[in-house]
N, C-alpha and C positions, 0 to 999 in steps of 0.2 A: 676806344676811338673817340676823338673829340669832334672830328669833322664829319658831317653827314650831308646828304644832298649832292648836287652836281651830277655829272655823268660818269658812269663806270665803264671802263674799257678793259676787257679781259681776253683770255685765251683758254681753251680747253673745256672740260665738261663740268661736273656737278660742284667741284670745290668753289666755283664762282658763287653758287647759290648762298653759301654760308657767309661769304664776304659781303654779298649784296644785301643780305638780311641785316647785317650789322651796319652797313653804310646808308641804307635806305636812299639810293640814288633816284634822281628824277627820270633817268633813262639809262639803258644798258646796251652796249655793243659788245658782242663776243666775236673777235676776229680770229679765225683759225684756217690754216691752209688745207686741213682735211675736210672733205665734204661730208665724211661720216659724222663729224662733230655737228654739222648743220642738221643732219638727220636726227641725232640725239636730242638736240634742243627743240626741234619741231615736235618730236614725240612728247617731250616735257611740256611744251606749250599747250598741247591738247590736254594733257593730264591735269595741269594746273587749272585750266579753264573749266574742265569737266567735273573736277572734284569739289565737293562741298567743304571738306576739311582735311586735316592731315591723315586721319584714319582712312578716309575714303581714298585719298591719294595713294597711300601705301598699298591698299588692296588692289587698286587698278594697276599700279606699277608692277606688282609681282603676281597678278592673276590669282588672287585669293579672295574668297568670300569674307566680307567684314564680320568679325566676331562680335558678340554682345559685350557690353561693359566698357567700351573705350569711346572717348569723345574728345571735344576740344580741350578739356582740362587734363587729359592724360599726358604723361611724360612720353618721350620718344621710346624709352625702354619699355614702358608698359604697352605701348602700341605694338612694337616689334615682338615682344614676348607673346602677346595675345595672338598675333598672326603666326607665330611659330607652331601653334597648335592646330592651324588650319591647313589642310592639304591644298596644293596647287591644282588649279583646274584648267585643263586644256580648252574646254568649252568656254570658260570665262576669258581665257587669253584671246581666243578668236573673236569673242564678242567685244572685248576691249580694243583689239586691233582695228576692227571695223569702225568702232566709235571714234578712234583716233583719226583714221583716214577720212571718214565722213566729216568730222569737225574741221579738219584742215582744208579739205578740198571744197566741200559743199557750204559750210558755214562761213569759213574765213576766205574762201575763194582763191586759195593759193594754187598757182598753176604748176603743179609738181609733175615731173617727168616720171616715166615708168621706173627708171633707175632710182629716183628719189623715193618712190613708194616702196620699192624693194629694200632700200637702205633703212627706211623707218621700220619696216617689218623686221629686218635683221636685228636692229637695236631692241625692239620690243620683245622679240623672241629670246634674246640673250637674258633679259631680266626675268622673263618667265622661266627659262630653263635653269639658270643658276640661282635664282632667288636672292634673298638678302645676303647670302654668302658670296655674291659676285665681287670680284676684285680686279685689279689692273690687268692681270694675266689670264683671266678666265677664258678669254677667246683666243689665246695663243701667244700673248706677249711674254716677255721675259721678266724675271724677278718676282714671281707671284708669291713665293714663300715668305717674303719679307713685307708684303703689301697688306695693309688692313682691308677688311671686307667693308661692304656698304653698311652692314649692321654696325661694325665697329665705329665707323666715321659718324654715324647718326646718333649713337648713344653715349659715346665717351665724353667725359667732362674735360675741362681745360687745365686740370691739375689743382684748381682752387675750388672744385666742387660744382662748377657751373657748366652746363651743356650749352654750347653756342651754335650747334648745327642748325641748318635751315628747317629741320623738322623738330627742333627742341620745343618750340612753342607755337601756338596758333598765330601769334603776332608775327613771328618770323616767316611762317608759311604764307601769310597774307601779303607780305611785302612782295613776294614772287608772284603770287596769284594776281595781284592788282596790276603789276607791271605787264604781265602777259595779257590780261584781259583788256588793257588799254593799248596793246600793241607797242609797248615801250621797251620791249626786250627783243633786240634785233641781232640774230646771228648772221655773220658775214663770212663768206668763203674768200679768204685772202691771205696774203703773206705779210707778216709783221715787218719783214725786211724789204718788202717790195715797194714799187713806186706808186701804187694805186689805192689799195684798200684803206689804209690809215689816212691818207690825204683826202679821200672821198668822205670819210667819217668826219675829219676835221673841217672840211668845207661846209658840210651840212650843219655842224654845230656852230660854226661861226655865223652862218646865215640865220640860225635860230637865236643867236646871242647867248649860247650856252657855254659852260666851262667844264672841262674834264676834272673830276675831283679825285680820281684814282685810276691807276693802271695796275692790272695784275698780269705778269708776264710768264709765270710758271718757269719752265726751263727752256723757253723758246730761243733764248740766245745761243743755245747749243746748235741750233739749226740755221 
């Protein structure tokens, strides 16, 4: 990519993170009609802000105790391989879930409904239960046999020997952590084809004198 900066507008879950790490935008809006996508990104917000580095982040995401020997200079493959030797901990999952909820509600002051709290718990539990092997259809969707796992997406290179995932380097991870820490990663529940959500984002950006540098639409045009 030649162009970086600007504002990133996307849809959907984690694939945005890798695109964001490459583009290094000044601000991010993720517009998705599914409220569950908001719950996922709120969970991630807490994890990015609570984690000291990628290894810490992976441990919190999958409820595993951090093994020795991995750190900021470790590759994504080294980090995930090290965690593959560590059992998942239900006690750690419950501890992490409470930390996520407390961070969002008490520290960040988000007024989350009881349904939102349950939604965040559902997402966190899915990562705890399925682990790094989680994929598109783990929770009941179609087409799972042809879908890559979370592990695959984080450790696979681009065909030229370079891993570009958001967990490939500490620099990539810090792009996301910094955006979240500064409240510049904003999930929006709205319809890309509707009359309100994108126009509201556009008005805010015009008022700030900002410019959209990239759209990521996924397959939203099908809907």
